[in-house]
C-alpha positions as CSV (number, residue, x, y, z in Angstrom):
1,M,-57.3,-74.2,75.6
2,T,-57.4,-70.6,74.3
3,D,-60.2,-68.1,74.1
4,Y,-58.6,-66.4,71.1
5,A,-59.2,-68.1,67.7
6,V,-59.8,-67.1,64.1
7,I,-62.8,-69.0,62.9
8,N,-64.0,-68.1,59.4
9,P,-67.7,-67.4,59.8
10,A,-68.4,-68.1,56.1
11,T,-67.0,-71.7,56.3
12,G,-66.7,-72.6,60.0
13,E,-63.0,-73.4,59.6
14,Q,-60.7,-72.7,62.5
15,V,-57.9,-70.8,60.8
16,K,-55.5,-70.1,63.7
17,T,-55.4,-69.9,67.5
18,F,-53.5,-67.5,69.8
19,P,-52.5,-68.3,73.3
20,T,-54.2,-66.5,76.2
21,I,-51.9,-64.3,78.2
22,T,-50.6,-65.8,81.4
23,D,-51.0,-63.9,84.7
24,E,-47.2,-63.4,84.8
25,E,-47.2,-62.0,81.2
26,L,-50.1,-59.7,82.0
27,A,-48.4,-58.3,85.1
28,A,-45.4,-57.6,83.0
29,A,-47.6,-55.9,80.3
30,I,-49.1,-53.6,82.9
31,K,-45.7,-52.8,84.4
32,L,-44.3,-52.0,80.9
33,A,-47.2,-49.7,80.0
34,Y,-46.9,-47.9,83.3
35,E,-43.2,-47.4,83.1
36,T,-43.4,-46.3,79.5
37,H,-45.9,-43.6,80.5
38,Q,-43.6,-42.4,83.3
39,R,-40.5,-42.4,81.2
40,W,-41.7,-41.7,77.6
41,A,-45.1,-40.2,77.5
42,R,-44.2,-37.6,80.1
43,T,-41.1,-36.5,78.1
44,T,-42.5,-36.2,74.6
45,S,-44.4,-33.3,73.1
46,V,-47.8,-33.6,71.4
47,E,-46.1,-32.7,68.2
48,E,-43.7,-35.6,68.5
49,R,-46.6,-38.0,69.3
50,A,-48.6,-36.6,66.4
51,K,-45.8,-37.6,63.9
52,L,-46.0,-41.1,65.2
53,V,-49.8,-41.2,65.0
54,R,-49.6,-39.9,61.4
55,R,-47.3,-42.8,60.6
56,V,-49.8,-45.3,62.1
57,G,-52.4,-43.9,59.7
58,E,-50.0,-44.2,56.8
59,L,-49.2,-47.8,57.6
60,H,-52.9,-48.6,57.6
61,S,-53.0,-47.3,54.1
62,E,-49.9,-49.2,53.1
63,R,-51.2,-52.5,54.6
64,R,-54.9,-52.0,53.8
65,E,-55.2,-55.2,51.7
66,E,-53.6,-57.3,54.4
67,L,-55.7,-55.8,57.2
68,A,-58.9,-56.1,55.1
69,A,-58.2,-59.8,54.4
70,I,-57.8,-60.4,58.1
71,T,-61.2,-58.8,58.8
72,V,-62.8,-60.9,56.1
73,R,-61.4,-64.1,57.7
74,E,-62.2,-63.1,61.3
75,M,-65.8,-61.7,61.1
76,G,-67.0,-62.1,57.6
77,K,-67.1,-58.5,56.5
78,P,-67.2,-58.2,52.6
79,T,-63.9,-57.2,51.2
80,E,-65.0,-53.8,49.8
81,Q,-66.5,-52.8,53.2
82,A,-63.4,-54.0,55.0
83,L,-61.2,-51.9,52.8
84,G,-63.5,-48.9,53.5
85,E,-63.0,-49.5,57.2
86,I,-59.2,-49.4,56.9
87,D,-59.4,-46.2,54.9
88,F,-61.6,-44.6,57.5
89,C,-59.0,-45.6,60.1
90,A,-56.3,-43.8,58.2
91,D,-58.5,-40.7,58.1
92,I,-59.0,-40.9,61.9
93,Y,-55.3,-41.1,62.6
94,G,-54.7,-38.3,60.1
95,Y,-57.3,-36.1,61.8
96,Y,-55.6,-36.5,65.2
97,A,-52.2,-36.0,63.8
98,D,-53.3,-32.8,62.1
99,N,-55.3,-31.5,65.0
100,G,-53.6,-32.9,68.1
101,P,-51.6,-29.9,69.0
102,D,-54.6,-27.6,68.9
103,L,-56.8,-30.1,70.8
104,M,-54.2,-30.2,73.6
105,K,-53.3,-26.5,73.7
106,D,-53.8,-24.5,76.9
107,E,-57.2,-23.0,77.4
108,P,-57.3,-19.6,79.1
109,I,-60.0,-18.8,81.6
110,K,-61.3,-15.2,82.0
111,L,-61.2,-14.4,85.7
112,L,-64.3,-12.9,87.4
113,A,-62.2,-11.5,90.2
114,G,-58.6,-11.0,91.3
115,E,-55.4,-10.4,89.4
116,G,-53.2,-12.8,87.4
117,S,-54.3,-15.5,85.1
118,A,-55.8,-19.0,84.9
119,I,-55.5,-21.7,82.3
120,I,-56.6,-25.3,81.8
121,R,-53.6,-27.4,80.8
122,R,-54.4,-30.9,79.3
123,S,-52.1,-33.7,80.1
124,S,-52.2,-37.5,80.1
125,L,-53.7,-39.7,82.9
126,G,-51.5,-42.8,82.5
127,V,-52.4,-46.3,81.5
128,I,-55.8,-46.7,79.8
129,L,-57.5,-50.0,79.1
130,G,-59.4,-50.5,75.8
131,I,-61.8,-53.3,75.4
132,M,-62.8,-53.7,71.7
133,P,-65.5,-55.5,69.8
134,W,-65.5,-57.7,66.7
135,N,-67.8,-55.8,64.3
136,F,-65.3,-53.0,63.3
137,P,-62.1,-54.5,64.5
138,T,-59.7,-51.8,63.1
139,Y,-62.0,-48.8,63.2
140,Q,-62.9,-49.2,66.9
141,V,-59.2,-49.4,67.8
142,A,-58.4,-46.3,65.7
143,R,-61.0,-44.1,67.5
144,F,-59.7,-45.3,70.9
145,G,-56.0,-45.4,70.1
146,G,-55.6,-42.3,68.0
147,P,-56.6,-39.7,70.6
148,N,-55.0,-41.5,73.5
149,M,-51.7,-41.6,71.7
150,I,-52.0,-37.9,71.0
151,I,-52.8,-37.2,74.7
152,G,-49.8,-39.3,75.8
153,N,-51.7,-42.0,77.6
154,T,-50.3,-45.5,77.2
155,V,-52.7,-48.2,76.1
156,L,-53.5,-51.8,77.1
157,L,-55.7,-53.2,74.3
158,K,-57.9,-56.3,74.8
159,H,-59.5,-57.2,71.5
160,A,-62.5,-59.5,70.9
161,P,-61.5,-63.2,71.2
162,Q,-62.5,-63.7,67.6
163,C,-60.1,-60.9,66.3
164,P,-56.7,-62.0,67.6
165,E,-55.1,-61.6,64.2
166,T,-56.2,-58.0,63.8
167,A,-55.0,-57.4,67.4
168,A,-51.5,-58.7,66.5
169,A,-51.4,-56.7,63.2
170,L,-52.3,-53.5,64.9
171,Q,-49.7,-54.1,67.6
172,A,-47.1,-54.4,64.9
173,I,-48.3,-51.2,63.2
174,Y,-47.8,-49.2,66.3
175,L,-44.3,-50.6,66.8
176,D,-43.4,-50.1,63.2
177,A,-44.6,-46.5,63.3
178,G,-42.0,-45.8,66.0
179,F,-43.9,-46.0,69.2
180,P,-41.8,-47.6,72.0
181,E,-42.5,-50.9,73.6
182,G,-45.2,-50.3,76.2
183,A,-47.0,-47.4,74.5
184,Y,-49.5,-49.7,72.9
185,V,-49.7,-53.2,74.3
186,N,-51.9,-56.0,73.0
187,I,-53.2,-58.4,75.7
188,Y,-55.0,-61.7,74.9
189,A,-56.7,-61.6,78.3
190,T,-59.7,-63.4,79.8
191,N,-62.6,-61.6,81.4
192,D,-61.4,-62.5,84.9
193,Q,-57.9,-61.1,84.1
194,I,-59.5,-57.9,82.7
195,A,-61.3,-57.4,86.1
196,D,-57.8,-57.5,87.7
197,V,-56.5,-55.0,85.1
198,I,-59.2,-52.5,85.9
199,A,-58.6,-52.9,89.6
200,D,-54.9,-52.3,89.2
201,P,-54.0,-48.8,90.7
202,R,-51.6,-48.1,87.8
203,V,-54.5,-48.3,85.3
204,Q,-56.4,-44.9,85.2
205,G,-59.4,-45.6,83.0
206,V,-61.2,-48.0,80.8
207,S,-63.1,-47.7,77.5
208,V,-65.4,-50.4,76.3
209,T,-67.3,-50.9,73.1
210,G,-69.7,-53.8,73.2
211,S,-72.9,-55.1,74.6
212,E,-75.0,-53.8,77.5
213,R,-74.0,-56.8,79.5
214,A,-70.3,-56.2,78.9
215,G,-70.6,-52.5,79.6
216,A,-72.5,-53.0,82.8
217,A,-69.9,-55.6,84.0
218,V,-67.0,-53.2,83.2
219,A,-68.7,-50.2,84.7
220,E,-69.4,-52.1,87.9
221,I,-65.7,-53.0,88.4
222,A,-64.6,-49.5,87.3
223,G,-67.0,-47.9,89.8
224,R,-65.8,-50.1,92.7
225,N,-62.2,-49.0,91.8
226,L,-63.0,-45.3,91.2
227,K,-61.9,-45.4,87.5
228,K,-63.0,-43.2,84.7
229,V,-65.0,-45.3,82.1
230,V,-66.3,-44.6,78.6
231,L,-69.1,-46.9,77.4
232,E,-70.1,-47.2,73.8
233,L,-72.8,-49.9,73.8
234,G,-75.8,-51.0,71.8
235,G,-78.4,-49.1,69.8
236,S,-81.8,-49.5,68.2
237,D,-81.7,-46.4,66.1
238,P,-84.9,-45.1,64.5
239,F,-85.1,-44.1,60.9
240,I,-88.0,-41.6,60.8
241,L,-89.6,-40.8,57.5
242,L,-92.1,-37.9,57.6
243,S,-91.8,-36.6,54.1
244,T,-89.7,-37.0,51.0
245,D,-89.5,-35.6,47.4
246,D,-87.7,-38.8,46.2
247,L,-89.0,-42.0,47.8
248,D,-86.6,-44.2,45.8
249,A,-83.6,-42.3,47.1
250,T,-85.0,-42.4,50.6
251,V,-85.5,-46.2,50.4
252,E,-81.9,-46.6,49.1
253,S,-80.7,-44.7,52.2
254,A,-82.9,-46.8,54.4
255,V,-81.5,-50.1,53.0
256,N,-77.9,-48.9,53.3
257,A,-78.5,-47.8,56.8
258,R,-79.8,-51.2,57.8
259,L,-77.6,-53.7,55.8
260,D,-74.1,-52.3,56.0
261,N,-71.8,-54.8,57.8
262,A,-74.7,-57.3,57.6
263,G,-76.6,-55.1,60.0
264,Q,-74.1,-55.6,62.7
265,S,-73.5,-52.0,63.6
266,C,-74.6,-50.4,66.9
267,N,-75.6,-47.2,65.1
268,A,-77.4,-48.9,62.2
269,A,-81.0,-47.9,61.5
270,K,-83.1,-50.8,63.0
271,R,-86.6,-49.3,63.5
272,F,-88.2,-47.6,60.5
273,V,-90.9,-45.2,61.7
274,V,-93.0,-44.1,58.7
275,I,-95.8,-41.5,58.5
276,D,-99.1,-43.2,57.5
277,E,-99.5,-41.6,54.0
278,L,-96.0,-43.0,53.0
279,Y,-96.2,-46.3,54.8
280,E,-97.5,-48.5,52.1
281,P,-95.4,-47.2,49.2
282,F,-92.3,-47.2,51.5
283,L,-92.9,-50.7,52.7
284,E,-93.4,-52.1,49.2
285,K,-90.2,-50.4,47.8
286,F,-88.2,-51.1,51.0
287,T,-89.1,-54.8,51.0
288,A,-88.3,-55.1,47.3
289,A,-84.9,-53.4,47.8
290,M,-84.0,-55.4,50.8
291,S,-84.8,-58.6,48.9
292,E,-82.2,-57.7,46.2
293,W,-79.4,-58.1,48.7
294,K,-78.2,-61.7,48.6
295,P,-75.8,-63.2,51.1
296,G,-72.6,-64.4,49.7
297,D,-68.9,-65.2,50.2
298,P,-67.4,-62.1,51.8
299,A,-64.1,-62.7,50.0
300,A,-65.7,-62.7,46.6
301,D,-65.7,-59.7,44.4
302,G,-69.0,-57.8,44.5
303,T,-70.4,-59.3,47.7
304,A,-72.3,-56.7,49.7
305,L,-73.9,-58.9,52.4
306,G,-71.7,-61.5,54.2
307,P,-72.5,-63.9,57.0
308,L,-73.0,-62.9,60.6
309,S,-69.8,-62.8,62.5
310,S,-70.0,-66.2,64.2
311,S,-72.3,-69.1,64.9
312,T,-73.0,-67.6,68.4
313,A,-74.2,-64.3,66.8
314,A,-76.3,-66.2,64.2
315,D,-77.9,-68.4,66.9
316,R,-78.6,-65.3,69.1
317,L,-80.4,-63.5,66.2
318,Q,-82.3,-66.7,65.3
319,D,-83.6,-66.9,68.9
320,Q,-84.7,-63.2,68.8
321,L,-86.5,-63.8,65.5
322,D,-88.2,-66.9,66.8
323,R,-89.5,-65.1,69.8
324,A,-90.5,-62.0,67.8
325,I,-92.6,-64.2,65.4
326,K,-94.1,-66.1,68.3
327,G,-95.0,-62.8,69.8
328,G,-97.0,-61.8,66.8
329,A,-94.6,-60.1,64.4
330,K,-95.4,-60.5,60.7
331,V,-92.6,-61.5,58.4
332,V,-93.0,-59.5,55.2
333,V,-89.9,-61.0,53.6
334,G,-87.1,-63.1,54.8
335,E,-86.8,-66.2,57.1
336,Q,-84.0,-67.8,55.0
337,R,-80.9,-68.9,57.0
338,D,-78.0,-70.9,55.8
339,G,-75.5,-71.5,58.6
340,N,-74.3,-68.0,59.6
341,F,-75.9,-66.4,56.5
342,F,-79.2,-64.6,56.8
343,A,-81.2,-63.2,54.0
344,P,-82.5,-59.7,54.8
345,M,-85.8,-59.7,56.7
346,V,-88.5,-57.1,57.2
347,L,-90.9,-57.4,60.1
348,T,-94.1,-55.5,60.8
349,D,-96.8,-55.6,63.5
350,V,-94.2,-55.6,66.3
351,T,-96.1,-54.3,69.4
352,P,-94.8,-53.0,72.7
353,D,-95.4,-56.4,74.4
354,N,-93.2,-58.2,71.9
355,D,-89.5,-58.7,73.0
356,A,-88.4,-57.4,69.6
357,Y,-89.9,-54.0,70.4
358,R,-87.2,-53.3,72.9
359,E,-84.3,-55.5,71.9
360,E,-81.5,-54.7,69.5
361,L,-81.6,-57.0,66.5
362,F,-78.0,-57.3,65.5
363,G,-78.3,-58.5,61.9
364,P,-80.0,-57.8,58.6
365,V,-83.5,-57.4,60.1
366,A,-85.6,-54.3,59.9
367,V,-88.8,-53.5,61.8
368,V,-91.2,-51.1,60.1
369,Y,-93.8,-49.1,62.0
370,K,-96.7,-46.8,60.8
371,V,-97.4,-43.6,62.7
372,G,-100.1,-41.0,62.2
373,S,-98.2,-37.8,63.2
374,E,-94.9,-36.2,63.9
375,E,-95.7,-36.4,67.6
376,E,-96.4,-40.2,67.4
377,A,-93.2,-40.7,65.4
378,V,-91.1,-39.0,68.1
379,K,-92.8,-40.9,70.9
380,L,-92.2,-44.2,69.2
381,A,-88.6,-43.3,68.3
382,N,-87.9,-42.5,71.9
383,D,-89.7,-45.5,73.3
384,T,-86.5,-47.6,73.6
385,P,-83.9,-48.2,76.3
386,F,-81.3,-47.2,73.8
387,G,-80.2,-43.7,72.7
388,L,-77.3,-44.0,70.3
389,G,-78.0,-42.5,66.9
390,S,-81.1,-41.7,64.8
391,Y,-82.0,-40.8,61.2
392,L,-84.7,-38.3,60.2
393,F,-86.0,-37.7,56.7
394,T,-88.2,-34.7,56.0
395,T,-88.5,-32.0,53.4
396,D,-89.6,-29.5,56.1
397,S,-86.6,-27.7,57.5
398,E,-88.5,-26.4,60.5
399,Q,-89.8,-29.8,61.2
400,A,-86.2,-31.2,61.0
401,E,-85.0,-28.8,63.6
402,R,-88.0,-29.4,65.8
403,V,-87.8,-33.2,65.7
404,A,-84.0,-33.4,66.0
405,N,-84.3,-31.5,69.2
406,E,-86.9,-33.9,70.6
407,I,-85.1,-37.2,69.8
408,D,-83.4,-38.8,72.8
409,A,-80.1,-39.8,71.2
410,G,-76.5,-38.9,71.1
411,M,-76.6,-38.3,67.3
412,V,-79.2,-37.2,64.8
413,Y,-78.6,-37.4,61.0
414,V,-81.0,-35.5,58.9
415,N,-81.6,-36.5,55.3
416,I,-78.3,-38.4,55.2
417,V,-76.9,-41.8,56.2
418,G,-73.3,-43.1,56.3
419,A,-72.1,-39.7,57.2
420,D,-69.7,-40.6,60.0
421,G,-66.5,-38.6,60.1
422,A,-63.3,-38.5,62.0
423,E,-64.2,-35.0,63.2
424,L,-67.7,-35.9,64.3
425,P,-68.3,-37.1,67.9
426,F,-69.7,-40.5,68.3
427,G,-71.7,-41.7,71.4
428,G,-75.1,-42.1,73.0
429,V,-77.3,-41.7,76.0
430,K,-79.5,-44.0,78.1
431,R,-78.4,-47.7,77.8
432,S,-76.3,-46.9,74.8
433,G,-73.6,-45.6,77.1
434,S,-71.7,-42.5,78.1
435,G,-68.8,-40.5,76.9
436,R,-67.8,-39.7,73.3
437,E,-65.2,-40.9,70.8
438,L,-63.9,-39.1,67.7
439,G,-63.5,-35.4,67.0
440,K,-62.3,-33.1,69.7
441,Y,-64.5,-34.7,72.3
442,G,-62.8,-38.0,71.8
443,A,-59.6,-36.4,72.8
444,D,-61.1,-34.9,75.9
445,E,-62.2,-38.0,77.8
446,F,-59.0,-39.5,79.3
447,V,-57.3,-36.2,80.1
448,N,-56.3,-34.4,83.2
449,K,-57.7,-30.9,82.7
450,K,-55.4,-29.3,85.2
451,L,-56.2,-25.8,86.4
452,I,-53.1,-23.5,86.8
453,R,-54.0,-20.3,88.6
454,I,-51.3,-17.6,88.8
455,G,-51.7,-14.6,91.1
């Protein structure tokens, strides 16, 4: 019996299985990663590692069709979106290859007293464990692996059990790029085995992208073992509409922010908070636009909305919807499910006593709220246990600045969606996690910032 299997969510077909790692194999993997750090990472320059990282990005581009096809099989992402994910990975590796030497350079400190000098010198920590999710199976690895390879850490990578083929393909890319055995090690480990990995004294930190439950479990083990941890967890991002001079364009942005990746994005817009004078026209246009997206075969040309990633994900969303409707939510459009496929759904009348008010709905479901003022919009937007991203649409530049400052989130996008970039830090606050990925801050997490003071 294995936990790792490719099951096509569009058909339910089990395509391939991969054996779970044995305890002996896992011990050997940890030993290899540790020894590789001691022998290789400590003796290579950031410039040398940057060349290898650049080649990883190039191989993503060269193998983009193959990698995208794997993603379609494993989690049902439409082909065009899967190709876009691979292209973004290439950009991320390219960013760290271009900027790695500057990100790792010595940082002088101006002394307040005394003679001599002081610098901060960045160096690797050692073996870092990455626990990756299924929704962006290559992108999530890129934003974890890229900076850590630049830093000189070695990586143990546990992918989601439904993405073992992606995991194997990425392991091959790192080796083919020229990284030595042990620099990047894929492990098909169980949760119990992962607890032992985190506790191992040779492992210096852990980064997890996933659910609140997974993050809490990992953080508890890491805390007991005094390990650095980065958590990128769930989100229920607000899309705040206060004014617009082009409602059709704003609606298009809202739909794209909700339905990309079948709504299975932690930083997707999920709660649409609309000022009262725009509420009715927005709801009418938004509902019509959402209805135009039809679920289809993710491997077919032109499909924009695929299935949810698995029967487990589909059943979880269905349970949430059933409870939301029982709790008084009104279904404006939707309710159609066919296996793992969901038609887009729009809910209104979700009150604070409804479970859906506080839960993250991980699928093509939008909740629309009406507010009477800027202050009410901010209050509602912040009334969530999450604090990952947020979207704000307004024609008033002063209001944009004011509201952006008041939103409790790690990211605020004003009058724009889909604007993630390799250079832009990604991360949240509250139950959305801690730490940052991407940009210079992503290369500053698992680093020894060593003070060198010379008299």
